[in-house]
N, C-alpha and C positions, 0 to 999 in steps of 0.2 A: 334729617332722617335718623331713626333709631338704628343702632347697630354697634359693632365693635370697631374701634378706630385706633390708629397709631399716628404719631406725628413724626415726620422726618425733616431734619434741618441739615442744610449744607452750607458751609462757609465759602468765602471767595477763593479758598485754596483747594476746594474740592473735597475736603473732609466732611463726612456726614455721620449723623447719629440718629437712631430711631428709638422712640419712647416705647415703653411697655404698652400693650393693648389696654384700652379702657372702653367701658360700655357707656354710650350716650343714650339717654332716654328722654323723649319729649314729654314734658308734663304740662303742656298748654302754655297760655299766656303768662309769662313771668313778670314782665314789666312792659308797660305800653311804650315806653321810650325805645325798646328794642325794635319797634315797628315804625319808628319815625320816618325811615326811608320809604315806607310803603303807604304814605299818606300824601295825597295830592289835592290841591285846591286850584281850580281853574274854571273859567278864564280869570285871569288876574292881571289887570283890573276887571271887575265884574260890573254889570249894569243892574239888571233886575234879578238875576239868579246866578248861582255858582254851583259847580259840581264838587262834591266832597267824595273822593275816591279813597278807599281803605282796603287793606288786605282782609280776607275772610275772617282772620282771627280777631279782628276788631269790630265785627258786626255785633250788635247788642250793647255797645258802649254808647256814651252820650257825647254830643258836641255842644259847645257854648260859643256864641258869637258875642263879643264884648268890644267896647271902645277902648281907647288907650288909657282911660282913667279907671278901667276895671268895671264900668257899668255894664251889667248884663242886658243884652238886647234880645237875645233869642236862645232858647235851649231846645234840643231835640234828641231823639234816639236815632242812632245809626242802624238802620234796618237792613241795608244791603251793602254790597261792595261799591256801588255807584249810587250816590244820594244827591238829588237836586234840591238845593236850598234857596228859597225865595228871599230876596232882600229888597223887594219893591218899595217898602215904606221907610227904608233906611237912607239917610243922607250920604252924599259923597264924603269920603274920608278914608282913613286907615283904621282897620279893625283887626282883631285877633280871633282866630278860630282855634278853640282848645278842645281836644279829644281826650276824654277821661274814662277810666274804668272804676273810679272811686278810690284807687290806691295811688295811681300815678297818672301823669298827663303829658301830652305833647301839644305845642302851640305853633300854629302857622299864621303868617301875616296875610291879610286880604285887603286889597284896595277896592273901594267902591267908587265908581266914576259915572255920574249921571249925565 
């Protein structure tokens, strides 16, 4: 949230210090890796489809499903916070799901088990 903030620190002896006030301004998505905690891939292992859940800030980005050699198997646009991705024609194995905004990316592992 935007606003004026201060930081207060206290050591183990009870002494504390407070910083000068500073203004925090949200300027949008800075780096997609800042949102790595907000990306979920489930069920994992998946059979015929998996859910790709992202924060609202990541809608409009793209996902790439690739094998461990880097071969691209599927590319799509992340339209919503909850995205159902079909993997019906993909063999059992370990794959990578990479979410990218063109400048940075986050990768999650996905197991497909038929």
